[in-house]
VEXPA-560401 format. One record per residue (C-alpha): residue in three letters; chain; z, y, x; residue number from 0. Coordinates in steps of 0.001 Angstrom, whole numbers. Layout:
<recs>
{rec ala, A, {Z, Y, X}, NUM}
...
</recs>
This chain:
<recs>
{rec gln, A, {94134, 79821, 116943}, 0}
{rec val, A, {92339, 79882, 113599}, 1}
{rec gln, A, {92330, 83310, 111983}, 2}
{rec leu, A, {90883, 84276, 108627}, 3}
{rec val, A, {90889, 87923, 107582}, 4}
{rec glu, A, {89880, 88807, 104034}, 5}
{rec ser, A, {88755, 92250, 102896}, 6}
{rec gly, A, {86976, 93937, 100011}, 7}
{rec gly, A, {89502, 93586, 97227}, 8}
{rec gly, A, {90504, 96405, 94928}, 9}
{rec lys, A, {90736, 97543, 91339}, 10}
{rec val, A, {87659, 97464, 89153}, 11}
{rec gln, A, {86919, 97854, 85461}, 12}
{rec pro, A, {85818, 94862, 83370}, 13}
{rec gly, A, {82145, 94214, 83921}, 14}
{rec gly, A, {82264, 95633, 87430}, 15}
{rec ser, A, {81506, 94033, 90773}, 16}
{rec leu, A, {83216, 93477, 94097}, 17}
{rec arg, A, {82181, 91798, 97326}, 18}
{rec leu, A, {84838, 90013, 99328}, 19}
{rec ser, A, {84441, 89215, 103011}, 20}
{rec cys, A, {86311, 86809, 105247}, 21}
{rec ala, A, {85980, 87177, 109015}, 22}
{rec ala, A, {86787, 83955, 110842}, 23}
{rec ser, A, {87750, 83291, 114442}, 24}
{rec gly, A, {89382, 80624, 116586}, 25}
{rec phe, A, {87040, 77783, 115644}, 26}
{rec thr, A, {83327, 76990, 115604}, 27}
{rec phe, A, {82516, 78595, 112290}, 28}
{rec ser, A, {79115, 76978, 111824}, 29}
{rec asn, A, {80666, 73490, 111973}, 30}
{rec tyr, A, {82851, 73840, 108886}, 31}
{rec ala, A, {82614, 74269, 105158}, 32}
{rec met, A, {84329, 77383, 103866}, 33}
{rec asn, A, {86075, 78034, 100575}, 34}
{rec trp, A, {87443, 80827, 98435}, 35}
{rec tyr, A, {90590, 80225, 96379}, 36}
{rec arg, A, {92549, 82521, 94117}, 37}
{rec gln, A, {96074, 82669, 92774}, 38}
{rec ala, A, {97170, 84677, 89769}, 39}
{rec pro, A, {100860, 85506, 89171}, 40}
{rec gly, A, {102742, 82464, 87904}, 41}
{rec gln, A, {99757, 80187, 88356}, 42}
{rec glu, A, {98706, 77606, 90914}, 43}
{rec arg, A, {96157, 78427, 93566}, 44}
{rec glu, A, {92714, 77301, 92414}, 45}
{rec leu, A, {89388, 76696, 94121}, 46}
{rec val, A, {86850, 79356, 93174}, 47}
{rec ala, A, {83847, 78481, 95340}, 48}
{rec gly, A, {82849, 76526, 98410}, 49}
{rec ile, A, {79895, 76454, 100789}, 50}
{rec ser, A, {78931, 73745, 103243}, 51}
{rec asn, A, {78191, 74473, 106889}, 52}
{rec ile, A, {74613, 73361, 107522}, 53}
{rec ile, A, {72569, 73083, 104352}, 54}
{rec met, A, {74834, 75668, 102717}, 55}
{rec ser, A, {75193, 73830, 99469}, 56}
{rec thr, A, {77564, 75578, 97105}, 57}
{rec asn, A, {79996, 74661, 94369}, 58}
{rec tyr, A, {81851, 76810, 91862}, 59}
{rec ala, A, {84685, 76623, 89391}, 60}
{rec asp, A, {83350, 76502, 85841}, 61}
{rec ser, A, {85105, 79772, 85079}, 62}
{rec val, A, {82995, 81724, 87611}, 63}
{rec lys, A, {79617, 79959, 87451}, 64}
{rec gly, A, {76799, 82417, 86927}, 65}
{rec arg, A, {78988, 85390, 87889}, 66}
{rec phe, A, {80154, 84692, 91451}, 67}
{rec thr, A, {78048, 83850, 94505}, 68}
{rec ile, A, {79394, 82485, 97773}, 69}
{rec ser, A, {77392, 82941, 100969}, 70}
{rec arg, A, {77909, 82822, 104708}, 71}
{rec asp, A, {76511, 84359, 107863}, 72}
{rec asn, A, {77061, 81937, 110734}, 73}
{rec ala, A, {75939, 84553, 113261}, 74}
{rec lys, A, {78744, 86853, 112113}, 75}
{rec asn, A, {81360, 84138, 111464}, 76}
{rec thr, A, {81790, 85568, 107987}, 77}
{rec val, A, {81859, 84157, 104479}, 78}
{rec tyr, A, {81338, 86325, 101409}, 79}
{rec leu, A, {82104, 86179, 97721}, 80}
{rec gln, A, {79979, 88392, 95506}, 81}
{rec met, A, {81731, 88819, 92167}, 82}
{rec asn, A, {79834, 90271, 89223}, 83}
{rec ala, A, {80674, 90725, 85558}, 84}
{rec leu, A, {84349, 90682, 86412}, 85}
{rec lys, A, {86865, 89885, 83697}, 86}
{rec pro, A, {90586, 90662, 83438}, 87}
{rec glu, A, {91278, 86956, 83922}, 88}
{rec asp, A, {89708, 87185, 87388}, 89}
{rec thr, A, {92714, 89240, 88483}, 90}
{rec ala, A, {94352, 87388, 91367}, 91}
{rec val, A, {94895, 87318, 95093}, 92}
{rec tyr, A, {91801, 85813, 96677}, 93}
{rec tyr, A, {92139, 83661, 99793}, 94}
{rec cys, A, {89669, 82384, 102336}, 95}
{rec asn, A, {90186, 78774, 103423}, 96}
{rec val, A, {88942, 76334, 106021}, 97}
{rec arg, A, {90076, 72848, 106886}, 98}
{rec thr, A, {89903, 71924, 110563}, 99}
{rec ser, A, {91275, 68688, 112078}, 100}
{rec gly, A, {92962, 67916, 108777}, 101}
{rec ile, A, {94808, 71234, 108663}, 102}
{rec arg, A, {94158, 73769, 105917}, 103}
{rec his, A, {94122, 77359, 107137}, 104}
{rec trp, A, {94516, 80428, 104957}, 105}
{rec gly, A, {94009, 84130, 105328}, 106}
{rec gln, A, {96510, 86711, 104132}, 107}
{rec gly, A, {94619, 87238, 100890}, 108}
{rec thr, A, {93076, 90266, 99215}, 109}
{rec gln, A, {94127, 91537, 95790}, 110}
{rec val, A, {91521, 91827, 93043}, 111}
{rec thr, A, {92579, 93613, 89870}, 112}
{rec val, A, {90274, 93848, 86871}, 113}
{rec ser, A, {91597, 96347, 84375}, 114}
{rec ser, A, {90493, 99294, 82303}, 115}
</recs>
């Protein structure tokens, strides 16, 4: 079955950087677009970034443009989220997401905390 396993979260000071990874299995990774979402306490889950499967076009939430970069390695079945210039408002649980056969799959999430 589809499995998504996120890693790389942690606590960082404002202005710092983190790199999240999501290892995927159970489907043909190179055939699907991949996304990163996040959910802060008391807020709805929101799309942070997405990357297509072949031409690897990307899209970002306005709040992270210029600071975050999504990428993928189809040989390793992994999608990444490089986060720079982190702000306290980036604090959230970050989730990897893929939609296959009309079903949205989620990982367990990784906590990112930006605080001094």
